[in-house]
N, C-alpha and C positions, 0 to 999 in steps of 0.2 A: 503494499499500499503507500511506502514512503516515496515510490518511484512515481505516483500518480502526482503527489504534491511537489516533486521536483520537475516533472514534465510540466505542471501547471504554472510553476514559477518560470522555468525556462521559456516556455510559450509566451507569457505576459511580457516578459522581458524582450523577446524578439520582436513581437507585435507592437511594443512602444518604440523601439528602434526603427521600424520599418515606418510607422506613423510618422515620427519626427524628420526622417529622411524624405517622406513624401511631402510633408508641410514645407520643408527646407527647399525641395525642388520647385514647387508651386511659387514660393516666394522669389525664387531666382528667375523663374519664367515672367512672372509679373514683372519684376525689376528689369528685364531684357527688354520687354515690350513698352516700358514708358520711359519717357525723357524726364530726368530728375528736375531740370531747371524749369521746365515749362508745364509739365503735368500733362502734356499731349503725348499721344503714342509715338513711339520711336520710328526710324526708317525701317528698322528690322520687322516692326510689327505691319508696316505697310506692305513691305514686300510679301511677308506672310499672307497679309489679308487678300493681296492683288491674285496671289497664286491660287487661293481657293474661291475665288467670286463664282458665285453660280446663280442662277442660269446664265450662260454667256450672252444671251440676247436680252438680259435685263438692262434698262436704261440706267444711266448713271450720269451724276454730274461731277466735274471735278473743278476745284477752286484751287489756285496756287498763288501765295504771297510770298514777297521778299521784302524785308525790312530796307528802308531808305537810310541813307547816311550812318549807317552802322560804324564805318571805318572812321567817319568825322568824329563820331560820339566817343568811340574807344581812344582815338589820339588826343581829343580834345579834353573830354571828362576823365578818361580812365576806362579800363576795363569792366570795372564794377559798374559803371553806369551802363555800359554797352550791355552787360548781363541784364541789368533792370530793363533795359530797352526791350531785348529779346523777350522777356518775362511778361511785359506791358502788352505788346503785340500778341503773343500767345495767349494771356488772358481775354484778349478782345475777341481773338478767334474762337475760344472755347464757349465766350459769351454768345456767339452767333450760332452756335449749333442749334438746329432747329427740331430735331427728332432722335429718337433712341438709337436708330440705325446709323446716323451721320457719325463720323468720327473725323477727327482732326489729328494731324501728324507732324512731327517736327522732321522736315524732309531733309534739311541739312544745317548748317550753322545759323543762317538767317533767313531760311526758308520754309514755309509752311503749306501743307496740303490738306484740303478737306474733300472726302468721298461722300457723296450724297446718293444712297441709292434710290433708284426711281427718279433722280433728278432730272428735271427740265430747265430750260433757259429761263422761264419766270421763277422758278424755284431759287436758282443760282443767283441772278440778280435780285431777289428778295432777301437771301443771305447776306450778299455783299453790301447791300443797303442797310440792313441790321447792323453789320459789322461798322459800317461808317457812322452810324449813329453812337454805337458803343464808344467808338474812337473819339468822338468829339470832347466829352469831357475829360478823356485821359489826355488828350493833346492840350487843353486849356489849362490843365493844373500841372503840367510837367515842367521840369527845369530844362530837360533836354528835347531836341527835336523827335516826335515821335511820329512815324508815318511809315506806310508800306504800300507798295504798288501791289496792282491784284490783277488777275485774269483768270478767264473759266474757258471749260470746254464741255459739250453736252454729246454722249453717243451711247454706246453699249459696253457691257463689262468686256466682252471679247477684244475691244480696241483700247482698254484701259491705260496703257503705256502709251500710245499715240495721244489720248486725250491729255495726259499728263503734259507731253511736250507741247502740244497746241496751248494748253492753259499756261505755260511757262512762256512761250512765244507772246502771246496775248499780254502777260504781266510785264515782259520787257518793254513792249509798246506803250504800256501805261507809265511805265519808269520814265521812258523817252519823253512822253508828252508833260510829267510832272517837270523834268528839267528844263523845259523850254519857256 
């Protein structure tokens, strides 16, 4: 009978170790999918999401942002202010998320993407307008220049990488207009 107690003790110990290992693994997966500075999903999470988008013919809108004057802010005010600029823009993008299925990602150092399932031109334009409204008080109350250029594209999941490229090109057109 002593062996039953020993088996029970060992079994519980192994179970506890496995459970803690699985909890740690889940925390690591969560950490890898989130960008610490912005609270947005990471580029790794975006690539994973893109890989598993179904059905391929489902409509989608992509919005692409790039921060304006980040180098100027870093060089003039310091990198701490540059990080604050990145965080402010990311927060404004998070505030513009319109549905549970919509996700925003930090795509690069100062570039952000939003993927809107079942997105249309009207929805993308509404999100961008909502984002601009969120930005107004942030810009007004900031010690540093806070702005971003934005572009969007609409299509199907099967063309998501093309849509990201089109949204990026449109964002650069917006950036050029802002410089003039």
